[in-house]
C-alpha positions, 0 to 999 in steps of 0.5 A: 456029151450029156444025155438030155433027160426025157422030162426036159424034152417033154416039158419043152414040147408042152410049153411050145404047144401050149394053147395061147388066147387069140389076139383080137384085132383092136379097132380104135373108134374115133374120139367123141366130139362135142358139137356146138354153135359159137357166138357167130353161129358157126358150128364148132366141135371139141374133143370130150375129155374123159380122163385127167390129162395134166398137159391139157388142163393145167389150172382154171382161168384167172379172175378179174378183180374190180379193185385193180387198175384196168390199165394192168389188164391192158398191160397183160394184153400188151405183154401177151401180144409182144411175148415170144414162144421161148425165153430171151432172158429179158423178162423184166425188160418186157414187163417194163415195156408193157407197163409203160405202153399201157400207161400204168407207170409214167416212166420206165423203172430203173432197177436192173434185176427182176427180183428188185422189181417189187420194191421199186413198183411199191416205192416209186409207182404206187403198187401194193403187195397183195396177200396172195401166195399162190400164183394161180390166185393172182388176178389178171394184170398182177405183176408176180416177182420171183427171187433167186439166190445167185440169179436176177430173178424173174418177173411176169404178169398174170393173164387170163390163161397163164403168165407172160413176160418175154415168153408165154407160159401156162404155168408160173415160174418155179422160183420162190415167189417174192410177191404179187403186186398190183395198183388200185 
């Protein structure tokens, strides 16, 4: 058996008995709230955001464009009311139904694929392609058409706080944007 060096024993004793800083009890203070009265006169409070939180603040709200047909804003509201929490892979079907229900189009569009929606809306229903390349800059009620190589694509309507098709989302689709379409 090997002899243990006295220096190793002294070194281990020093490490074991080395004084460490005492850990203080960490008490968390309640998060500050901003208190205000709403339009009805009720007291409301919201948490104060003091640091960037990407999940809470996504993008600013969309603006209304007075040049766009007000029926498109109504279609956005109808689509939002009928939308689900998760996709059913029926985006173009739900957008078609919202456009018909709001009176934006007189008959149901016939194209089967979502990526073909822009062409049909322009040629048959009087829509125009807007000079918008960022989905967040699209006005409320605009129809956003996305492409895909081997898939059907995606269609959604811009709402005040996000995007809607057969489901609601605060962020636009990740697919490549074909165009943003609206009617005057």
